[in-house]
C-alpha angles and dihedrals in degrees: 000000000000114000115245119243124184103168130046110198124196135194111222111213116070091359104063099002118029114210134202123194089196087076090062092046091050093052092049091049088057089057092052132346110255095017094103093047091049092049092048092052094048092045091052095045092048099039090141087076090058089051093047090053092048088057091041090237083138125039127245090252092051091049093047093048089057094046093049091049090053088053092052088244090288091130129055118231096249092048090048092052090054095046092044090053098045094088099090133098132171131262094212096186093056093042090053088060095060100078090049094049091046090064091069109017143042109256119216129181114212113188143165097217142128140237095257094052090046096049100039102024119037117354094095095054106118094227091065088073090064092069118095090209140008114213103193126182095226091053096044095041091231137092133209127292089038115103094231096070093050090048088054088062091051091049088058099042094041086206131129114271093247092059092067120094114193136183127193133162092227115079093208091060092047090052091050091053090051089050087058089055096258126135106242141168135192112250113236100155148319098278093052091046091054088052090050090054093047093051089055097044090243110156111229 
């Protein structure tokens, strides 16, 4: 007997929209040699600030003040927001699946993200409108792999845990979904994902 699924849940970054921080570094280097490298090092060494902003434990202004300090005030806030959000591209094959999946399942986006990336980076992509619900870390006040953000999905779908099928490029977040009782796989590419759907009888 084929297992019943009612909700297909997607991670955003590196599943639907690949991202590359080297793009940001390159644009900062064009402003001043060494600026991108310095920013990259400080961002990496202080990654907890990135996480705090994803949970909205710090405000956008607080986050921007820190970023601009790191850049020696060589970049204005608006310019930084645009550079900081220029790292995304589209996984067209995966995006093309969404309208087909939507015919039979609820579609939910589950993402560790932040307000700047949403506003300046991806919110205007047409495919975003296909989702029945966006569960975003900065709106929920929780990041994967914390239980709270997965429970926010269940509160929307109102479906049993086992009826959720999730894909994420980070193994830790896949494991957390399984801990919640979801079916989940690590995303490695379009072909494997299609195989994952086929094995489950999910029509895509």
